[in-house]
N, C-alpha and C positions, 0 to 999 in steps of 0.2 A: 279485607277491604282496606284501602288506603284513605285516610282522612288527612287533609291539609289544614294546619292552623298556625297562627303566629305564636312565638314562644311566651310572650307576656299573657296571651289568653289561657295558655296551660298553666302558668303561674310559676312561683319561685320553686315549688316542690319538683319540677322538671329541669331546673337549671342544670343540675350535675349531670342528667342523662343527655341533655343537649351538648353539654360541654364534652362528654365522653365520646359522642358521635364525631364531634369536630377534632378532638386530639387523636383518635383513632385513624380517621380519615387522612389527617396531615402528619401522621407519625414520623415519616421521612423527613419531611419539612421542620418539624419541631424537635428534631432528636438532638440538636446542639442544647436544648434547655434541659432534656432528660429523655432517656430512652424508656422510661417506666410511664405506661399511659395513666397510672393512678397518680403519680407525681405531677404529670403534666395537667391532669384535671384539676389538682388541687392549686396549681399555680394560674391557671387560665379561668377557672370557674367564676370568679368575682368579676371579670371584665366583659363577659359577655351582655350585651344590651338586648334583653329578651325581645323587645318590640321590633327589632331589626331582623330578628331570625325567624324563618318560616320553616315549619317542621313537618315532615311526612310521617304520620303514625301509622303503625301496623300492629293491630291487636292492642292499641292504646299506648305502644312504646315508641319512642322516637327511632325511626329508621333511616332517615335522610333529613338533611338540614340545608339551608342556603340563606345568606345574608341579602338584604335588599336595602340599599341607601340611595338617597338622592341628594344632590347638591353637596353641602358641607356636613351631612349626617354621618355620623360614626356607627360602627356595629360593636366597637369595643370601647372600654373605658378603663384602661389599665392603671393600677395603683402599685407604687413600688413594695409596699409591706407584704402584701399577700405573695408576691414573688419571692421575697426574702424568705417568707415563712416556709415556703414549699420547696425552694432550691438552695437555701442557704444565704448568708448576707451578701457575700461578694458575687456569687453566680446569679443571685436573684436581682442584685442592682444592675448587672450588665444585661440580663434578660429584659428586664423592664425597659431598659434604654434601646435594645433592639426591637422590641415590640413596638414601642412608641415611634420609633423611626420607620418601621417597615409597614405597620398596619394601622396607623392613626394619620388622619390628614387627607382632605379631598385631593383628588388627583386633577391634573390639567384637563380641562374640558367638561368637569363636573357642572351641572346646571339642573335648574328645575325643569322637570318633564322627562328627564334622562335618569333611568335607574341603573345603578350598578348592581350585578348580581354576583355575589362573592361567595367564597367558602363552601361551594357545593360539594357535598361528599355524602355517601351512603355508608351505613354500618356493614361490615363484612357479610354478615349473614343474610343481608337483604339485597346484596349486589346482583345484577342480572335478572331482576324480577319486576322491572317497570316502576320501582318506587321513585327513583331520580326523574324519570320521564314525567311522571304524574306531577311530581313537585314542579318541575319546569314549566309544564303545561299551565299549571295553576298560577304561577308567577307570571306569565305572559298575559293572564287576564287582568293584572293590575292596570290601573288608569295612567300609563306612561306612554308617551310617544315614541320612545327609543330605550333599548336596552343594551347594555354592554357587559361583557365578561372580559376580565384582564388576567393576563399573566398565567395563562394555562400552559403546562408543560408540553411541549411538541411530542413527548413520548405517551401522553395520555390519550391514547386512541380511542377508549371508550367515551370519554367526556367529549373529546372533539367531534366523534362521530354523532353523539347525541345532539350537540348543539347545532351541527349542520342540519341534521334531520328536522329540527324545529325551525329552521330558516335563518339561523346566524351566518354571517358571512366573516371570513378573516379580514380584519381592518389593519393589523400590524404584526410584525414579528420583530422581537428584540433578542439579540444574541445574548448568551449566558457567558459570563466570565468563568473561566475554569470548567468549560463544558465537560471535559473528561472526567474530572472529579464529581461533578454535579450529576452526571448521568443522562443529561439531556443537553440539547443544543440552543433551542429558542424558547422564549416565552411567547405564546400566541394569544392575541386579542381579537375579540370578535364582536360583532355588533348586529342588531336587528332594529330595523326602523319600521314603524307601522305604516302601512299603505295609506 
């Protein structure tokens, strides 16, 4: 059975497990910081704002996560020192700056009533079992008039297929610099407006 709840309702004892799902799901994107998932979890654990993350539990364990923010809300609150402890003084300072520039700050178009769903990922052992679908369906029950998903890699066919199945439509494509090295061509953004 899949149970959906917010991270803050699970409590601090789940912070590490939620972070592990996050860093494993985005390991390719975070490999600049470290290729070791334990080190990534050490660096990122402190910054996860639990109340912004919704968690799909399978047998009481986090199986999928997604952040939900509205307006100027943040899902991360990074601090330099934990990055430096996990990654070293210089790499930690650089990583902190990158995280602040890439993951913090509202995007153009953010407003009350519009929810941005981000960092949707499923633990590898639970992929293909409907966990992300259950999580997304639950998020779409939240009282917002519009939902957006931004910067999905165009090569992420399972995610794009799921979002289309749930009624999201493509709203924008943004070309990636150095696409050959990145391994994908475009970032895709999608939206769903309530009828």
